[in-house]
C-alpha positions as CSV (number, residue, x, y, z in Angstrom):
1,X,86.8,65.9,-111.9
2,X,85.7,67.7,-108.7
3,X,83.3,64.8,-107.8
4,X,86.1,62.2,-108.2
5,X,88.4,64.4,-106.1
6,X,85.7,64.7,-103.4
7,X,85.1,61.0,-103.3
8,X,88.9,60.3,-103.1
9,X,89.2,62.9,-100.3
10,X,86.4,61.3,-98.4
11,X,87.9,57.8,-98.8
12,X,91.3,59.1,-97.6
13,X,89.6,60.7,-94.5
14,X,87.8,57.5,-93.7
15,X,91.0,55.5,-94.1
16,X,92.9,57.8,-91.8
17,X,90.2,57.5,-89.1
18,X,90.2,53.7,-89.3
19,X,94.0,53.5,-89.2
20,X,94.0,55.9,-86.2
21,X,91.4,53.8,-84.4
22,X,93.4,50.6,-85.1
23,X,96.6,52.3,-83.9
24,X,94.9,53.4,-80.6
25,X,93.6,49.8,-80.0
26,X,97.1,48.5,-80.7
27,X,98.6,51.0,-78.2
28,X,96.1,50.0,-75.6
29,X,96.9,46.3,-76.2
30,X,100.6,46.9,-75.8
31,X,100.2,48.2,-72.2
32,X,100.7,45.3,-69.8
33,X,98.2,42.5,-70.5
34,X,95.5,44.6,-72.1
35,X,95.3,42.4,-75.2
36,X,94.2,39.5,-73.0
37,X,91.5,41.7,-71.3
38,X,90.3,43.0,-74.7
39,X,90.0,39.5,-76.1
40,X,88.2,38.3,-73.0
41,X,85.8,41.2,-73.2
42,X,85.0,40.4,-76.8
43,X,84.5,36.7,-76.1
44,X,82.2,37.5,-73.1
45,X,80.2,39.9,-75.3
46,X,79.8,37.2,-78.0
47,X,78.6,34.6,-75.4
48,X,76.1,37.0,-74.0
49,X,74.8,37.8,-77.5
50,X,74.4,34.1,-78.3
51,X,72.6,33.5,-75.0
52,X,70.3,36.4,-75.5
53,X,69.4,35.6,-79.1
54,X,69.5,31.8,-79.1
55,X,68.9,30.3,-75.7
56,X,66.9,33.1,-74.1
57,X,64.4,33.7,-77.0
58,X,61.6,36.2,-76.6
59,X,58.2,34.7,-75.9
60,X,55.5,34.9,-78.5
61,X,53.5,37.9,-77.6
62,X,51.5,38.1,-80.9
63,X,48.0,36.8,-81.2
64,X,44.7,36.8,-79.3
65,X,44.8,37.3,-75.5
66,X,41.8,37.3,-73.1
67,X,41.9,39.8,-70.2
68,X,40.1,39.9,-66.9
69,X,40.5,43.0,-64.8
70,X,39.2,43.0,-61.2
71,X,38.8,46.4,-59.5
72,X,40.2,46.7,-56.0
73,X,40.5,50.4,-55.4
74,X,38.5,53.2,-57.0
75,X,37.3,56.8,-56.6
76,X,33.8,55.7,-57.7
77,X,32.5,53.1,-55.2
78,X,30.1,51.2,-57.5
79,X,33.1,50.1,-59.5
80,X,34.7,48.3,-56.5
81,X,34.8,44.5,-57.1
82,X,33.8,44.7,-60.7
83,X,35.2,42.3,-63.3
84,X,35.9,43.6,-66.8
85,X,36.6,41.3,-69.7
86,X,38.6,42.2,-72.8
87,X,39.9,40.6,-76.0
88,X,43.3,41.8,-77.2
89,X,44.6,41.3,-80.7
90,X,48.3,42.0,-80.4
91,X,51.3,42.1,-82.7
92,X,54.8,42.0,-81.1
93,X,58.4,41.5,-82.3
94,X,59.3,40.5,-78.7
95,X,60.1,44.0,-77.7
96,X,57.4,46.4,-79.0
97,X,53.7,45.7,-78.6
98,X,50.8,47.1,-80.7
99,X,47.3,46.1,-81.4
100,X,43.6,46.7,-80.5
101,X,41.3,45.8,-77.7
102,X,37.6,45.3,-77.3
103,X,35.7,45.2,-74.0
104,X,33.5,42.1,-74.2
105,X,31.8,42.0,-70.8
106,X,31.6,43.0,-67.2
107,X,30.3,41.6,-63.9
108,X,29.1,44.0,-61.2
109,X,26.8,44.0,-58.2
110,X,24.0,44.9,-60.7
111,X,24.6,41.7,-62.7
112,X,26.6,40.4,-65.7
113,X,26.6,42.1,-69.1
114,X,28.1,40.7,-72.4
115,X,28.9,43.3,-75.0
116,X,28.3,42.3,-78.6
117,X,29.1,44.1,-81.9
118,X,28.8,47.9,-81.8
119,X,28.2,47.9,-78.0
120,X,31.9,46.9,-77.5
121,X,34.3,49.6,-76.4
122,X,37.3,49.6,-78.7
123,X,40.9,50.6,-77.8
124,X,44.3,51.1,-79.3
125,X,47.2,49.2,-77.6
126,X,50.8,50.1,-77.5
127,X,53.6,49.0,-75.2
128,X,57.0,47.3,-74.6
129,X,58.3,44.1,-73.2
130,X,61.1,44.3,-70.6
131,X,63.0,41.1,-71.4
132,X,64.9,39.9,-68.3
133,X,67.3,37.0,-68.2
134,X,66.8,35.6,-64.7
135,X,63.6,37.0,-63.2
136,X,60.2,37.4,-65.0
137,X,59.9,39.5,-68.1
138,X,57.2,42.3,-68.0
139,X,54.7,43.4,-70.6
140,X,53.9,47.1,-70.1
141,X,50.7,47.8,-72.0
142,X,49.1,51.2,-72.6
143,X,45.5,51.3,-73.9
144,X,43.6,54.3,-75.1
145,X,39.9,53.4,-75.0
146,X,37.0,55.1,-76.8
147,X,34.1,54.8,-74.3
148,X,31.5,57.5,-73.4
149,X,34.7,59.5,-73.2
150,X,38.3,58.7,-74.0
151,X,40.2,57.2,-71.1
152,X,43.6,55.4,-70.6
153,X,44.5,52.1,-69.0
154,X,48.0,51.0,-68.1
155,X,48.8,47.3,-67.4
156,X,52.0,45.7,-66.1
157,X,51.9,41.9,-66.6
158,X,54.6,39.6,-65.4
159,X,55.7,36.8,-67.8
160,X,57.5,34.0,-65.9
161,X,60.6,32.8,-67.6
162,X,59.7,29.1,-67.1
163,X,56.1,28.2,-67.0
164,X,55.1,24.6,-66.3
165,X,51.4,25.2,-66.8
166,X,49.3,27.5,-69.0
167,X,47.7,29.4,-66.2
168,X,46.9,33.1,-66.9
169,X,49.6,35.6,-66.4
170,X,49.1,38.0,-63.4
171,X,49.7,41.7,-63.2
172,X,48.4,45.1,-62.0
173,X,46.5,47.8,-63.8
174,X,45.4,51.4,-63.4
175,X,42.7,53.2,-65.4
176,X,41.7,56.8,-65.5
177,X,38.0,55.8,-65.8
178,X,37.0,56.2,-62.1
179,X,40.7,56.1,-61.1
180,X,40.5,52.3,-60.7
181,X,43.4,50.0,-59.7
182,X,43.4,46.3,-59.4
183,X,44.6,42.9,-60.6
184,X,44.7,41.8,-64.2
185,X,44.8,38.2,-65.5
186,X,45.9,37.6,-69.1
187,X,45.5,34.2,-70.9
188,X,45.2,32.6,-74.3
189,X,41.8,31.1,-73.5
190,X,38.6,32.8,-72.7
191,X,37.7,33.0,-69.0
192,X,34.9,30.7,-67.7
193,X,33.5,33.6,-65.7
194,X,32.9,35.6,-68.9
195,X,29.2,36.6,-69.2
196,X,27.2,35.1,-72.0
197,X,23.9,36.2,-73.4
């Protein structure tokens, strides 16, 4: 019987809390025109929820993306002006991003190099999507790469709400390899400038 008494006591406590909450809402509603304000707030919340989940759906951030990074600033002068090419395999639920990356090529003053097979630098991707309603959403991507030493790259890529063309997305990046900063392009198709063997 002690178990049944404990369950009954818990149910009574929960019932008391719910009744107290309902009573407080009722007292709030009885003051002036608060019921109207309360109902208006609930309706506005439902409308915003419908807009967010139905009309303003998250873009599809899952799949294969091709990346081109152009170095603009660096602590190591030979990196200046270099183009790096990557392939990202990403999974996203519209908010959280995860996946892997492979460095597939680079173009520098010394020439173009395509990385194939075991010569590719692999990385682990994590990140989040800042979903905005009016202005562009932003993909914030963090990559830990396994090169000659482990280094980190951060990318912030703007995703326009309304895109009329399939041009690559544009953003900025920073990498701890040579303390480089620059522009990043992100698209669903491989870049024509990508080096080939």
